[in-house]
C-alpha positions as CSV (number, residue, x, y, z in Angstrom):
1,L,39.4,48.2,207.5
2,S,40.6,45.7,209.9
3,S,40.9,41.9,209.7
4,G,37.6,40.4,208.8
5,T,35.8,43.8,208.7
6,R,34.5,45.6,205.7
7,R,33.0,48.9,205.3
8,I,30.1,49.6,203.0
9,T,29.2,53.1,201.9
10,G,25.5,53.6,200.8
11,V,24.0,56.6,199.0
12,T,20.3,57.4,199.3
13,G,17.8,60.0,198.4
14,P,18.7,62.8,196.0
15,Q,22.4,61.9,196.1
16,A,21.6,58.4,194.9
17,L,19.7,59.8,191.9
18,A,22.5,62.2,191.2
19,L,25.0,59.3,191.3
20,F,22.8,57.2,189.1
21,Q,22.4,60.0,186.5
22,L,26.2,60.6,186.4
23,C,26.9,56.9,185.8
24,F,24.0,56.7,183.1
25,N,25.4,59.8,181.4
26,T,29.0,58.4,181.5
27,V,27.9,55.1,179.9
28,K,25.7,56.9,177.3
29,K,28.6,59.2,176.4
30,L,31.0,56.3,176.0
31,G,28.3,54.4,174.0
32,E,28.1,57.4,171.6
33,D,31.9,57.8,171.4
34,F,32.4,54.0,170.7
35,K,29.3,53.8,168.4
36,V,27.9,51.0,170.5
37,K,24.8,50.3,172.7
38,P,25.3,51.0,176.4
39,E,25.5,47.3,177.1
40,G,28.5,47.1,174.6
41,V,30.5,49.7,176.4
42,L,32.5,47.3,178.5
43,D,33.6,45.2,175.5
44,A,34.5,48.4,173.6
45,V,36.7,49.7,176.5
46,H,38.3,46.3,176.8
47,K,39.0,46.1,173.1
48,L,40.5,49.6,173.3
49,Q,42.6,48.5,176.2
50,L,44.0,45.7,174.2
51,Q,44.8,47.9,171.2
52,H,46.6,50.3,173.7
53,Q,48.7,47.4,175.0
54,E,49.6,46.3,171.5
55,T,50.5,49.8,170.5
56,L,52.9,50.1,173.6
57,T,54.5,46.8,172.7
58,T,55.0,48.0,169.1
59,I,56.5,51.2,170.2
60,K,58.8,49.4,172.6
61,Q,60.0,47.0,169.8
62,L,60.6,50.0,167.5
63,K,62.5,51.8,170.1
64,K,64.8,48.7,170.4
65,Q,65.3,48.5,166.7
66,N,66.0,52.2,166.6
67,I,68.6,51.8,169.5
68,K,70.4,48.9,167.6
69,T,70.7,50.9,164.4
70,Q,72.2,53.8,166.3
71,I,74.9,51.7,168.2
72,P,77.4,51.9,165.4
73,T,77.1,55.6,165.2
74,W,77.5,56.0,169.0
75,A,80.3,53.4,169.2
76,G,82.1,55.7,166.7
77,Q,81.9,58.7,169.2
78,I,83.7,56.8,172.0
79,S,86.8,58.5,173.0
80,T,89.7,57.5,175.3
81,I,90.4,59.4,178.5
82,G,93.7,57.9,179.9
83,T,93.1,54.2,179.8
84,I,89.2,54.5,179.9
85,S,87.0,54.4,176.8
86,F,84.3,57.1,177.5
87,L,81.1,58.2,175.9
88,Y,78.6,60.8,176.9
89,L,75.2,60.9,175.2
90,E,72.3,63.4,175.5
91,L,69.1,61.7,174.2
92,E,65.4,62.4,174.4
93,D,62.3,60.5,175.4
94,L,64.0,57.2,176.6
95,G,63.4,55.5,179.8
96,G,65.8,53.9,182.3
97,D,65.6,50.5,180.6
98,D,66.3,52.0,177.2
99,L,69.5,53.7,178.6
100,K,70.6,50.4,180.2
101,T,70.2,48.6,176.9
102,I,72.1,51.2,175.1
103,A,75.0,51.0,177.7
104,Q,74.9,47.1,177.5
105,E,75.0,47.1,173.6
106,L,77.9,49.8,173.6
107,E,79.7,47.4,176.0
108,K,79.7,44.6,173.5
109,T,81.3,47.0,171.0
110,K,84.0,48.7,173.1
111,P,83.9,48.3,176.9
112,G,84.3,51.5,178.8
113,F,82.4,54.1,180.9
114,Y,79.3,55.4,179.4
115,F,77.2,58.4,180.9
116,L,73.7,58.7,179.2
117,T,71.1,61.3,179.9
118,S,67.5,61.4,178.4
119,K,65.1,64.4,178.7
120,D,61.4,63.7,178.6
121,G,59.9,66.0,176.1
122,S,56.5,66.3,177.9
123,S,57.6,66.6,181.6
124,G,61.0,68.1,181.1
125,R,62.5,65.5,183.6
126,V,65.9,64.3,183.0
127,S,67.1,60.7,183.6
128,Y,70.6,59.5,183.7
129,L,72.6,56.3,183.6
130,G,76.2,55.9,184.4
131,Y,77.5,52.5,183.4
132,A,81.1,51.1,183.8
133,A,81.9,47.9,181.9
134,K,83.8,45.0,183.6
135,G,87.3,45.8,184.2
136,V,86.4,49.6,184.2
137,E,84.4,49.8,187.4
138,Q,87.6,49.6,189.5
139,K,89.0,52.7,187.8
140,I,85.9,54.9,188.3
141,D,84.1,55.6,191.5
142,L,80.4,55.7,190.4
143,K,79.0,56.1,193.8
144,H,81.2,59.3,194.0
145,I,79.6,60.5,190.8
146,A,76.1,59.7,192.1
147,Q,76.8,61.6,195.3
148,W,78.2,64.6,193.3
149,L,75.1,64.7,191.0
150,K,72.9,64.8,194.2
151,E,74.8,67.5,195.9
152,T,75.4,69.8,192.9
153,C,72.5,69.1,190.5
154,D,69.9,67.9,192.9
155,W,69.5,64.6,190.9
156,R,68.3,61.6,192.9
157,G,69.6,58.2,192.3
158,G,72.1,55.5,193.2
159,G,73.2,52.1,192.2
160,S,76.2,49.9,192.4
161,Q,79.9,50.1,191.4
162,S,79.2,49.3,187.9
163,L,75.8,51.1,187.3
164,I,74.2,54.3,188.7
165,Q,70.9,55.8,187.6
166,G,68.4,58.3,188.7
167,G,67.2,61.7,187.6
168,G,66.1,65.2,188.2
169,T,64.3,68.2,186.9
170,V,67.0,70.4,185.5
171,M,69.9,69.7,183.1
172,P,73.1,71.1,184.4
173,I,75.3,73.3,182.2
174,E,78.5,71.6,181.1
175,L,77.8,68.3,182.6
176,K,79.9,66.4,180.1
177,E,83.0,68.5,181.0
178,K,82.4,68.1,184.8
179,I,82.1,64.2,184.3
180,L,85.2,64.3,182.2
181,A,87.1,66.1,184.8
182,M,86.1,63.6,187.4
183,I,87.3,60.7,185.3
184,K,90.6,62.4,184.7
185,G,90.8,62.9,188.4
186,S,90.4,59.1,189.2
């Protein structure tokens, strides 16, 4: 492709017949699965896409509700390391946005440093988020922690002085203890 130029690919002969047959069989199979005539397949697929979006929205709302109900329990687990309130959580099947929401909700309860991990049940990948509330970010070097995670755990990520996030494939052994040691050293 270049400016003002388009490329068209044409299929002729036996290949055209094979392509037509493939498309026809696909539409026929979808019609059977959706229990509609071939001309109704597009509408059925569109309807399924809308249902899928609604389901994803519902799941997201339920996750947020679940997070809000867990906040008091997690807030009760916050400990104090020197002058810093600290919480380490290992969670499952939550995305980066969910981890950030948890940290922000915890900050409302008790400002501090929160290190959250979430393991994806299907892929096994681990996501992390380190969050330092206002007033705490001067006491902890989050960029140093992100660099340490990259060097020792092969976790990729980055961020700012108040928030780091990223992930990797393997959950390190005794991560909580190592993070605690870094906090005590700062």
